[in-house]
N, CA, C and O atoms as a GROMACS GRO file, in nm:
protein
  112
    1MET      N    1  -2.895  -1.231   4.105
    1MET     CA    2  -2.857  -1.346   4.147
    1MET      C    3  -2.818  -1.394   4.278
    1MET      O    4  -2.871  -1.486   4.339
    2ASP      N    5  -2.697  -1.307   4.326
    2ASP     CA    6  -2.640  -1.299   4.450
    2ASP      C    7  -2.746  -1.298   4.576
    2ASP      O    8  -2.749  -1.370   4.676
    3ASP      N    9  -2.826  -1.198   4.538
    3ASP     CA   10  -2.976  -1.139   4.642
    3ASP      C   11  -3.040  -1.259   4.653
    3ASP      O   12  -3.077  -1.297   4.764
    4LEU      N   13  -3.063  -1.336   4.536
    4LEU     CA   14  -3.175  -1.447   4.550
    4LEU      C   15  -3.061  -1.569   4.641
    4LEU      O   16  -3.111  -1.641   4.728
    5ASP      N   17  -2.938  -1.576   4.612
    5ASP     CA   18  -2.884  -1.672   4.693
    5ASP      C   19  -2.880  -1.654   4.825
    5ASP      O   20  -2.893  -1.755   4.895
    6ARG      N   21  -2.858  -1.514   4.893
    6ARG     CA   22  -2.849  -1.493   4.999
    6ARG      C   23  -2.990  -1.524   5.082
    6ARG      O   24  -3.001  -1.569   5.196
    7ILE      N   25  -3.076  -1.491   5.004
    7ILE     CA   26  -3.218  -1.473   5.092
    7ILE      C   27  -3.235  -1.659   5.084
    7ILE      O   28  -3.270  -1.718   5.187
    8ASP      N   29  -3.217  -1.714   4.993
    8ASP     CA   30  -3.228  -1.880   4.954
    8ASP      C   31  -3.163  -1.927   5.099
    8ASP      O   32  -3.228  -1.998   5.175
    9ARG      N   33  -3.044  -1.886   5.128
    9ARG     CA   34  -2.970  -1.942   5.241
    9ARG      C   35  -3.030  -1.914   5.380
    9ARG      O   36  -3.054  -1.997   5.468
   10SER      N   37  -3.050  -1.770   5.383
   10SER     CA   38  -3.133  -1.712   5.491
   10SER      C   39  -3.287  -1.814   5.536
   10SER      O   40  -3.335  -1.839   5.647
   11LEU      N   41  -3.327  -1.850   5.411
   11LEU     CA   42  -3.474  -1.908   5.440
   11LEU      C   43  -3.427  -2.052   5.473
   11LEU      O   44  -3.503  -2.109   5.552
   12LEU      N   45  -3.352  -2.104   5.443
   12LEU     CA   46  -3.300  -2.258   5.486
   12LEU      C   47  -3.271  -2.254   5.667
   12LEU      O   48  -3.325  -2.319   5.756
   13ARG      N   49  -3.167  -2.153   5.672
   13ARG     CA   50  -3.121  -2.146   5.798
   13ARG      C   51  -3.253  -2.109   5.930
   13ARG      O   52  -3.253  -2.172   6.035
   14LEU      N   53  -3.344  -2.011   5.904
   14LEU     CA   54  -3.451  -2.038   5.957
   14LEU      C   55  -3.563  -2.146   5.953
   14LEU      O   56  -3.648  -2.151   6.042
   15LEU      N   57  -3.561  -2.227   5.855
   15LEU     CA   58  -3.614  -2.353   5.852
   15LEU      C   59  -3.539  -2.465   5.948
   15LEU      O   60  -3.592  -2.548   6.022
   16GLN      N   61  -3.433  -2.448   5.929
   16GLN     CA   62  -3.334  -2.545   6.008
   16GLN      C   63  -3.361  -2.491   6.148
   16GLN      O   64  -3.387  -2.584   6.225
   17GLU      N   65  -3.363  -2.371   6.206
   17GLU     CA   66  -3.390  -2.352   6.351
   17GLU      C   67  -3.557  -2.364   6.384
   17GLU      O   68  -3.602  -2.408   6.490
   18ASP      N   69  -3.608  -2.335   6.314
   18ASP     CA   70  -3.737  -2.381   6.326
   18ASP      C   71  -3.779  -2.546   6.334
   18ASP      O   72  -3.859  -2.606   6.405
   19GLY      N   73  -3.717  -2.575   6.261
   19GLY     CA   74  -3.732  -2.747   6.303
   19GLY      C   75  -3.666  -2.805   6.404
   19GLY      O   76  -3.704  -2.905   6.465
   20ARG      N   77  -3.570  -2.744   6.424
   20ARG     CA   78  -3.461  -2.788   6.559
   20ARG      C   79  -3.591  -2.762   6.676
   20ARG      O   80  -3.625  -2.854   6.750
   21ARG      N   81  -3.646  -2.647   6.680
   21ARG     CA   82  -3.691  -2.609   6.794
   21ARG      C   83  -3.833  -2.710   6.796
   21ARG      O   84  -3.870  -2.771   6.897
   22THR      N   85  -3.898  -2.712   6.672
   22THR     CA   86  -4.009  -2.821   6.661
   22THR      C   87  -3.978  -2.959   6.749
   22THR      O   88  -4.046  -3.007   6.840
   23THR      N   89  -3.861  -3.004   6.693
   23THR     CA   90  -3.784  -3.158   6.772
   23THR      C   91  -3.813  -3.145   6.909
   23THR      O   92  -3.872  -3.229   6.977
   24LEU      N   93  -3.759  -3.012   6.955
   24LEU     CA   94  -3.718  -3.012   7.088
   24LEU      C   95  -3.852  -2.999   7.176
   24LEU      O   96  -3.868  -3.045   7.289
   25ASP      N   97  -3.942  -2.931   7.102
   25ASP     CA   98  -4.079  -2.946   7.176
   25ASP      C   99  -4.118  -3.073   7.188
   25ASP      O  100  -4.151  -3.107   7.301
   26LEU      N  101  -4.124  -3.175   7.078
   26LEU     CA  102  -4.182  -3.257   7.071
   26LEU      C  103  -4.104  -3.385   7.156
   26LEU      O  104  -4.165  -3.484   7.196
   27ALA      N  105  -3.974  -3.365   7.172
   27ALA     CA  106  -3.907  -3.452   7.269
   27ALA      C  107  -3.927  -3.420   7.396
   27ALA      O  108  -3.889  -3.502   7.480
   28ARG      N  109  -3.983  -3.310   7.438
   28ARG     CA  110  -4.006  -3.276   7.575
   28ARG      C  111  -4.107  -3.348   7.646
   28ARG      O  112  -4.130  -3.322   7.764
   0.00000   0.00000   0.00000
């Protein structure tokens, strides 16, 4: 269960960073 939690958190972080990058690209 701990492993899944860690994976879930890292995936969320990746999605957040990806979304931020996309937003910055659109804003340019």
